[in-house]
N, C-alpha and C positions, 0 to 999 in steps of 0.2 A: 346409707347402702352400705356402710362399711361397717365390720364387723366391732367389737369395743376394742379389741386387740390392735388392730388396725389405726384405728383411726388418731391423727397427730395431736401431741399433746407441744404446742407452739408456745409453749411459755417463755423460752430467755430469748426470743428473736424481738419482743418490744424494745430489748436493750440495748440492741445491737443497729434497731431500723432507728431509734429514737438518737443514737450517737452518729449515725450516718447523717441524719436531717439535720444536724447541728452542724456538720462542715459545710456543706452548700445548701443556701434556701432552695426551699422546693415551691412548686407553681402551687396556685389554688387547685387543681384537677392533683397532683400527684398528695397534697395534704390531704385531701377528701380520701386518698385510696390507703393510707397509711396512718387514720388517726384512729383505728380501733383493731390495729395491727396485733395480736397476741403475740406469746413468745414461740420461743424454737422447738423441737422437738428435743426429749427428755434426753436423747442418745447425747445432744451437743452441752449439756450443760455444764460439765464438769470445763468447756474451755472459755465457756460461759462465764463460770465462777472466778477463773485464772483474770480473766480479761476484764471484769469487774471491779475486781481486786487492786488489780494494776490503775483501772481507770483513777478510782475512787484514792489511791494511794499517789498518785501524780497527776491529777488535775490542777492543784494548787502550785506544782511548781511547771508543769506546762502552760499556765496564762502568765506567770509572772517571769516567763523566758520565753528568747528566739522558737523553740519547739513547736508555740503554737502556730508559726508559719507555716511546719510540714502540714496540719493538717487539713489545712485553707487548699493546699495542693494535691490534695487527694481527690484524684478523678471519676471515683465511682461511686460516690455517695448518693448521687441523684440516682442513678437506673438501678443500683443495686436494690436502694430501696422502694422503689419503684415498681420493680420485677416480685420481688418478693410480694409487697402490698396484692398485685394483679394475681402471683401465687395462690395467696392465701385467702381473698374473697373468691378465688374458682374452686378451693378444697371446702368454703364452708359451704358453697351450695349444693358440691359433689356428695358432701357427707349428711344432706338432709334425707331424712327419711320418709319426705315424701315428692323426692324432684321427681318421680316417674310422675307425679297425678300433675307437679308445678309444669313439667315440657311439656305434657299432654296439654294440658290448657291454651299454653303457650299456640301450639300447632293448632288448636282447635278455634282460639278466638282469632286466627291469623286469616283463617277460611272464613270465616263470618263477615271478617272486614272485609275482605276481597271480594266476598258475594256482595256485600252493601258498594265499593265501589264501584261494581260493575256495575250496578243500579243507576247510578250518577248519569246526569244529561250528557248528551257528546261533549260540550263544550267545555264543561267542567271534567271529564273525563281527560281529555287532552292536555288539561294543563302539567296533569302528571305525567304524561307520558306510556312506559310501560314500566315506571318503578313499583305502581301497588303489585305488579305479579311477584315481586320480591315477599310478598306474604306468603306466596303460593309455596312457594319453595321450602319453608321453616321446618315440613314434615320429615323430608329426607335429611338435613341435616341432623334431628335431632334422634333418629334413630341412630345413624354415626355417632355422637353423641352418647348414648346411653353406652350402647357396645363398649366404648372406650373407658367411660365411669367404672363399671361392673369388672373390668378388669385389674382396676388399681386395687384394690382390698386384698391381688395376691403379689403386687411388685414393688410394695414399699420394704425396702431392705436398708441397713445402713452399714457401711463398709469401715467406718473407725469415727472418733469423732474430731473432725475438722469440718470446716463450713465448707469444704470442696465438698466432701462425700455429703454433706447435708445437698447440697446443690444439683448432685448427681440421683440423689433421691428424688429431690423434684421436679427431677428432669423427664420423670414416668409422663407427667403433664401435657410432656409435647404429642403424645401419640394419642390424645383427643383433641380430634380435628373441630375447631368451631370455625378456622376463616371464613367456610361459607355462609354465614348468618352475617350478612351487612347493616348492621346496628346502627351505623350512621344514616345510611341510606332510609331505615325504618323510620329512625328519628325525623329525616329532613321531610319522607313523605307524609307523617304524620302531622308535621306543622302546616301544610298545606292543606289538609285535608279540614282542619281546623280553621280556614277562612271559608271554606265549600258551605254548601246545603248542608251537608251531615256532618259540619264539625263539632256540632254538639249532642249527636247521635249517639245510644248506648254503645255500637260496634266500637267506633271511637274510643269513647273512654274505658272499655273494659281492655281494650289491648296495651292502650297506655297505660294501664294500670297493670297488667302482667308484665308488660316491658320492664318496669319499673322492679317486678320482682326476678326478671332475670338478669339484675346487676351484675352478680356472680361472673357471669358467660359473657357481658360487656366487658368486666376485666380479665377476663381471660383471652379473649381477642387479640387484648393489647399485649399477651406475654410474649417473647420473643425467644421463641424455641432454640434451645442449646444457649441461651447466654447466664443462667444461673450459675450454671457450674464453674464458669471463666471467671463472671464477677466476684463470685464468694471464693474461689482462690487466689483471686488479686487481693480481694479484703483482707482476707487469712495474711498474703505475705506483706500487707502493705502494716497489717497493726504489730504482727509480729516483727518486724523490722524497725515500726515506731518505737515499740515498749521496748525491746532492746536495748534501744539507742540510749533509752530514757534509765533503763536499769545500769548502764555503763558510767552513765553521766554523773550516776549517785554513787559508784565506787569511789 
């Protein structure tokens, strides 16, 4: 949905996220989020090149000295990596040319499944309480999301080549409200439905398939608004301080 000139070239970020993931072991969930993370905006490549060179030049020395202990105490690795990964997954979805069609399919299949649940015998229907009505509210949420996505193409600006500026750029994603989509409840309800008489129905399997296509929205819902600017600024400061000490120790 973005014009080509606004599409993010996220090529230098993989290096940073890989470095961060080495500093603090990630959980399985976080590893899934980061395994396909591409690199950063082209505007950040200069600083990425400097850090990459410093990292290569000092890696052996760092491992051979107590300086490695400094990396062990880097407190932002896991959260920064995960928040970047969530933002990247959201952007991947938002930039798809068929995004509107995918979201409309999500809405349609939610309605169809809700109608199927409505036909359940009373005793079965009681087992999922009113949770199934969550499928009926998807349409309102999707309308809001589409409106936010359409504004993204004119909001991407880079102030300078710092990571903090990159965080400010990604903060435009905060304006897309996905919090009204309760994916945890949808998944929980689906699991219940699979144990019922309609568990193997086309309506259940179709919605489960569409829900997997909405993985980008699920990651978007795990973003913490306003956090990336702070996290990347802290990361910037940490590495500048760390490598500055390394260079001074070599003099």
